[in-house]
N, C-alpha and C positions, 0 to 999 in steps of 0.2 A: 564319352561324352558329349552332350548333344551340341549342334552344331549353332542351334537357337543361345546357348550360355557363352557366346563371345562376342568380346566388346573391340576387341582391336587387333590387329596382326602387323608383326614385324619379321624382315630375314636378316639375317646378318651376314660377315662376308663368307662364313664357311656353308653358306646355303641353308643353316637351320630357319625353322618357321615356329616365331614366337608367339602365342596365343595367350591372350589377357582374360580372363575369363571373369562370369558372375558367380561367384560363390565356389567356383571349383580352383583358384589359386593360378598358377602358372604352369601354362604347358610347351612342350618343346618337341617337334616333330622332326628328326632328322633326314636327311639326305635319303638314308637307305631306307625308311618309313617307321623308324623306332620313335614310339611316343612315350617321352615320361612328364610326368605330373608331379609340382612342386606346391607344397600346401604348407598350412601353419608347424608341421612337423618338421620342413625343412627349412624353417626359419622365418619364413614371410610375416610380415604384422597383420595382413587379411588376407581376407579369399576372393574378397570383390575387388578386381583389378579394373583401370581407368585409363591408364597412360603407359606406353612404352617409348622410350629410346635408345640407342646403343653410347656408350663411354669413349669409342675409340680407342679402347684397348684392350678389346675382346670381351667386357662387361655390358652389363645392362642396367640401366635405371627402371625401376618400376614405381608409377603412381597408384594408391588406392582409392577407395569411396571415404575414408574416413580422414582423408589429408595425409596419410603417410608415405614417406619417399624410402622406397628398398633399394640397395644396390648388390647386383649378382656379380661375382664375378670366382670362376674356378669353382664353381659349387655350392659356395658361403654366398648366405645374405648376411646384408649390414644393413640396418637402420641408420640412417640420415638422422641429424638433430631436426626437431618438430620445426617447419618453417615460422614469423611471426605472425600469421595471422590464428584466427581462431581454428579450436579443434573440429570435427567434421564438417571439413570443408572439402569437397571432391578436388583432387587433383586432376586437371582437364588436359594438360597438356606438357611436356619436357621436351629439350632442346640444350646440346650439349654443343659448347662453344669451342674455339680451336685451342685457347688455354686451358681446356677441361672444365672450367666452370659451367655448373648444371642449373640452367634456366627452367623455373617451373611457374605454370599458371594455376589458378584455381579457380570453381564456382561463385565466387565471392569475397576470394581473399586476395584477388589483385595479383602482381607481378611478382617472382620473389626469382633470388639469385644465392647459390650456396659456390662461393669461391673457393679456390684451391686452397689459398691460405687459412680457409676456416671460418672468413668471416661470412655474414647474408646481410643482403639487401634487399627490399623491396620497393615496391611503387604500387598506390594506388591512387583512387580519383582524387586527392589531395596534391599529388606529385603530377598530374596531368593525364591519369588515365582515362577514355573516355567513361569507362565503366569497369567494376573490380570482377565482373563476369569474364574469364578468358575463354577464348573458344578455341583458336589456335596462334602457335607459336610457330618460327620460320627463321631457321639463321641462313642468310644467301651466302654468297660466294665471297661477297667483301666482309663479312663479319658483322651484318646489319642483323639486329633481330626485329622480324616484322611479327607485329600480335592483332589479331582478329579479335573481337568481344563481339558480347549480343545487343552492342548499337552502331547504328552506322558509322563509316569510317575506317581507317587504319592507320595504329600505329608503329611508330618506328623508333628505337631505341640505338643509337649510333654513338660510338664516343662519351656515352653517359649522359648524352641530352634526350630525352624523351620527345617527340613531337606525335602531332596527330593530324593527319590528313582528312579531310571530310568534302560535300559537295563542292563547299567554295574553292578547292584545289582538282574537281575535276572528276572525284569519284562519285561514282554512284551511292543512291540512298540504300543501300543493302546492307544486311549485317553478316560479318564473315565470319564463316565456320570453318573455313579450309582456306590454307596458303601452300602453294607448290610454286616451284620455278624451274622452268624447262632450260634447253641446253644453250639457248641464247642469253639468257639471264633476265626473262621477262618473267612476271609475277601472275599467279594464275590464283583466283580468289573464287573458292565456292561460296556461297552466299544462300540467303533464302530469296533470292530474286534470280537466279541463274549463275551463270560464270563470267567472270569479269577477267579480263587480260590488261595489264599495263605495261609499258616498255621499263622496263628498268633502267634505261639511260634516261630518260624522263622523271623519274623519280629521285634518280641521283642529283639532276638540277633540281630537284624541285626542294630535297633536303640541304641544298647550297644555296639556296635563294635565287638561282640562275632562272628559275621557271615558275610561272603565277600557278599554272595548271596542268594536268597531266590529261592525254587523249588515251582516256578508258574506255574499253571495248565491253561490252556484254554481250554474250553468248547466249539465247533464250528459247523457246519453241519455235521462234521463224529458225533457228540454225538448228532446228533435230534433234533439242531437249523434250521429251516426254513430259518432265517432271521440274519445273525449277526449284525445286529447293533441296538445297543441299543439305544433308544428314549433321548433326553437330553433336555433341557430347564427349566424344572418345577420341584421342588422336594417338598414334596418325590413325586416320580415315582415310586421306587420300594419299594417292603415293606418284612416283613417276617409274616406269618399267625400264628395263634394259635400253630397249627400243626407242625410249626419249616420249612415249606416250603417255598420257597423263589420265590417272582413273580417282572418279568422283562419286565416291557413294551419295545416291539420291533419295528423299521419301521413297520412291518409287522405281527402284531398279540400281542399274551402273551407267552411270556416264563415261563415255571414253573422248580424250581429245589427242589428235596427232599435231601437235605442233609446225611440224613440217607440210601436212597437207593441207592448212589454215591458208586459204584464200586473202590475198592483200587488196583489197580496191585501193589505187592511187588516184583515182580520178576525182579533180578538186568539184564540188559541186559551186556552180552558178547561182549567186542570189538576184532575187528580184525582190524591190518595194511594189506590191501589186497596186494601193489604195493608202492616200492620204485622207481620213475621214473628219471633219469638221461637226461636233453634236451631232452624228450620223450623216450628214450629207457630206459625197465625195468634194475633195477640192483638186483631188489630182488622181490619175489613174493608168496605171502602166501600159504603153501599147505590148501587143503581140511580140513575145520574145523572137528573136533573130540573132543567132551566135555570131553571125558575121557583121553584126553593128551592134559594139559595146556601147554601154552607158558613157554619157559624156563625163568627162574628170570633175565638173564643177557644173552641178545641178543650177537650175533656173531657178531662182528666190520666189517664195510665194508668201502673200500677206495674208493673216489672219487676224482679224478682228477682234478688239480685247474685250468684248462682250461674250464671247464665244466659252463655251464652260468645259470642253472636254475635246481634246486632240489622238485617234487612234490610229497605228500604222498597222496593216498587213500587207504580210511580208511571207517569200515560197523562195523553196532551193528546187533543182532540178537534179535529180538522182534517180538512177535506173535500175541498183542495187539496193536493195530495203531501204525503200524510201521513207519507211517511218520511223527507222532510226537517224535521219537525219536530225541533228539538234544546232541550235539557233543561240547567237549571243546577241545583244542589241545595247547600244549605249545612246542617249539624248544629251549632246554635249550643253552643259549650265546646269543640268541637272542631274545627271547621274555620275557620278566621280569616278565608276569604273563600269567594266563591261557585266551586264545583267544576263543570268540565264535563263533563256525562255522554258519554262517547264509545260511541255504538253501543247499550248497553244503556239500560233504563228502569228501572234500578233501583240502589239503593248499600247496599251493605253493610259494618258497621262490626265490628270484633270488640269482646270484652269490653270494655264501659264500665264506669269507676269511678262511684262512688253521685253522685247530683244530678240536679238537674231538667234536662230538655233538648226544645228545640224542632226539628222537622225541616221546610224550608223547602223546596218546589220549583215553578220556573217553566218556562216553555216559550215558545220563538217559533214562527211560522209559516214557511212557505218562504221568505218574503219579510225574514225577521229584525225581525220585531214583537215584540218579547216581551211578555208578560204582566206588567202592574205589580203584579198582586194575588196572590202567589203561595200555591199551597195548604201549610197549616201543620196538623202534629199534634204535639200536647206529649203526654211522658212523662216517668216517673221511674222510674229506678234507683235500687233498695232498699239502701241499706248494708249489709255481712256484718254475723253478730253480734257481731266484735269493733269495730266501729266504733258499736254501739247506745250509746243513756243509760245501760242499765242495768250493760254490760259498762264503761263509761268511770267510773261509779260505782267497780266493784269494782278497777278498774285504779288508780284516783286511792288508794285506802286502801292497795292494795299497793306502789305509786307511793314513798308515803311510808315504807314499811319499806326498800324498796328506795333511796331515798336514804339513808336511815341506814345501812343496809348497806354502800352506795356511799361515802358519808362513810370509814365505818372505813377499808374495802379500799383507797381512796385514800390514805389517810395511811398505811398498812402500804406501800404502792406507791412512796408518798415516800420513804418510810424504806429501800425495799429500794434504791430509786435514789440516794441519796446514799450507801448503802454500797457499791454498785456505782461511785459515781465514788471514793470513797475508795480501792477496792480499785486502779482504774485508774489513780489518782495516784502508788496506792502501787508498782503495776509500772512506771512511767514512773520514779518515782526509781530504783526496781531496776535499770530495764534503762540507765539514764543512770549508774548508779552501775558497773555490768559495764564498760560502754564506756568510761568515764574509766578504770578500773583496765585494761581489755584496752591502751588506749591508752597507759597507764603502762608494762605489762610487754612491750607488745610492738615500741610505737615510743618510748618514753621510754628503754630502756634503750639501743637501739641509736644512737639521737642522740647519748647521753652518750659510748659506745663512739666513734661517730666522731668527734664532738670530743675527744676524747682523743687519739685517732692522729693529727687534723690537728696537735696539738701535737707529737706525735713525728716526722711528716714535716717538719714546720719545725727541727725539731733535728736530724734526719739529713739536712738537705738537703746538707753536704757529703761524707755518705755516700752514695752511690748506691743501694748493693744494699740496706742498711738502712732506705731511703725506698720503693723499691721494695717491700720487704716489707710497710711500715706501708702505700702506695696498696692492696695487694693485699689487707691485711686492711679497709682502711675500704670497699672494693667489695663484700666478704662483707657488711659490716655495712649497706650500703645498702641491697643486695639484700635482705636478711634484714627491713629494715624495711618496704621494700614491700610484701615478703610478706604481712607482719603484718598492713599496711594494707588489704589486698586480703582479708584473712581476716576481718578488723570489719566493711568495707563489705559484703561477703557475708553475714554474719550479719545484720546492720542491715536490709538490702534483702528488702520483704515479697514482692516476686515470686519470693525464693526459698524460699517456704514450702510446699515441698510434696517428697513424697520422689523423685521423679526429679531434681529439679534436686541435691538432697543428693549422690543417686547421681554425677551427675555430677560436681560439685565433689571427692567424696573421692575418686573414680578419678582425674581429673587429677591432684588432690595426691598421693595415693601415687603415681603413674608418675612425676613430676619429682622426688619425695623420693628413691626407691630409685635413680631412675638416677642422681643425682649422686652416691649410697652404693657405686655399683657392684653392686646384687642387682636380680636377675631379679624381676619383679614382673607375675603373671598376674591377671587378673580375672574370677569368675563373677557376671556380672551380668545378671539376665534382660532381655531383650530389650524389655519392655513390663510397668512397673512401674504398679500400683492409684493412682488417685488418692488421696492422702491428705495432708491438712494439716498440717504441722509447724511451728510458732510458733518464732520468732525466738530464747527462750530453749531449747527441746529442740534444734536444730539445733546452738547453741553448742556446747551441753554433749555433744552426741553428736561432734561433732568436735573437740574438747578431747581427750575420752578416746581418740577413734582417733586423734589427734596423737599421745599418749602413748605407744598402742601401736606406732606406728610406729618412735617416738624408741627404744623398749626393743629393738627387732628389732636395729636400727642398732649401738646400744651392747653390749649383751651377748647378742645369740643368737649371735652369730656366723656369722653363715646367710648362704647365697649365693643364695636364690630364697625367695620367699613368696607368697602365693596371697590376695586379699580377695575375700569371696564375699557377696550378700546375700541372703535366703532368705525368703521370704514366705509366712505361715499365715494359717489365718483369724482369729487373735486378738492376732498378735503378727508383729513383722518383727526379725531380726536381722543385724549387721554382724559379720563374722568376718575375724579377721588370723590368719592361717595361716604361721609359718616352718618350714625343716627345719633349724635352728641345733639347739645342744645343749641345749635345754629350761631348765625352772625348776620345780624341785619343792622349796622352802621347807619344815622339817621339822613336825609334825604340831605346831599349836597354837600356833608360831611366830608375833609378830608381824612383817608383812613391813617388810623393811629398804629405805627409801626412802620418800618420799611418792608416787612415780609410780602403782602400785597401789591405794594408799588413795584418791588423789584420783580415778582411773578410776571405783571403786566407787561415791565419796561422788557425783559427777557425774551416774550413772545413777541413783541412788534419789532424787535430787532434783528429776529429772523422770519420776519411776515407772516406771522400768526396773532393770535390774541387769545387773553384769560378771560374765562366769563366765570362768576359766582354766582350759583343758584343756593334757591329756598326751599323744597319740595313740602308740599302740603304736609306731608308725615312727619317732617320733621329734618333735622339735622341741615347740612351742607353739602352741597355739590362745588368741586371746584373742576370748571372745564377749559383743558390747554388745546387749541385748535390751530391746526399747519395745514397749509394746503398741500396738495400731492406733488410732490417732484417729477 
């Protein structure tokens, strides 16, 4: 068997070395040097193995590339029920709890648990995991399960509660691929950016809510690592040997950490605010640092004019041990609700600040995460603009009294105008209701009366089929007229039709149907695109009735066989024309028009701000023009 095909290694209490391979199954090397290989014939579900863990009772759990989990004990392999995630999700990590429950993570299926009573639980991103791609699992000495994923942060499942800790809780922005625990209970995390150490005591306080952030320490090239990326994919990959040393496989080589030999830096770094810059110009510069002369407890306030646009603080800390790992937190009272972690830069900038008193604080920690409990502080005042000064306030108060008086009068006038508008709206609604009632009576009531009368005639003429048939035909005509009248009323009332385009569509359809029933050809001269124009119901209603009267005159009086409907759009008006080729109409000069049709058309247009013209082209016929201003 080639060493290239080994995925992960594990030793059991009997000093057997178990090897999970890629394509060769499971191998066991005894202390005497005997090599045993278990493959499909032995009961394994797959020969590509990705994860191993001991069951605590002399057995072994094996995870496969295809998502299966097998249990080995006393030479017998048993497959566990399939987890609740999709098939073909590689098992990436396994861990066994004190109660015998088996925890398993997969590459895309999240976290699962086979409990001893046969039930199965699962956690994914819906339940609070930062990612469903699990990279590492570790059960610590207190029974808490720590979870590493392909996203920055660390998960913890304790007493059934899943928590997630990230940069806000002091953890570095690194993906966690390996998790180990040293003899002191500290967690060591192998990541894509080095190895991180977190005190277990601080993690416990963080879980219990007694600590806001932990002091995480990252070991990188400055600490001797040749390559920062600790490999991920198969577990266990990192291990702790019997002498307490920790071993982490990296992308290039193997990293060994001896926690007992790790040096601890107890020196608290003193913090200094070097400069306070206002619009790039220094307002304050710290003197040369003298350890024997600490900064005063109450810094002298400084004033900043309101017209200034930006305030910048530059700070530093003194550390003779890996100074580049010194971290800072700062807070500006009145602006920042909590401490802000400074990322890389040793300065903090704030845009234009409102008037008020402020105090800027900054603190730092050394390379081992020891924070200075006494932050450096500087106080300053942003002066108010002239319109917020006392003298302007006095002038504003006097002007305010005058404004209130004028405002009260204005409010009263507005209230009266609002009442007038309400009265106008009520009058309009009453007028509209009266118009609808009148139209219903004229268009529907008369037709229903006619239908009722014809029903009586049909009943009378039942013994005379020919007469009854004529009565039924007349009744059908009356019913169609009633339906058409109702459609006209509904179209007029519907606010969705309050546009010139809807009016043109309706008038065109009405004219075509009307002249088709009369046997008269009808041509349309309607622009393909009409400008957006609002036409309220009253205007549409009057235009339609005048248009309808014009069509009625063509059928009854013109003796025409052809007519043309057109719409002309001009900058300040639009016109609807009805032109026929009939015998024309020319009443004597000064003579009043006969009948009410022409008079009604003119009155309807005048009521909505338009007018009606009747022309007699030289070629003959009559042209009725309904003009309206563009609203």
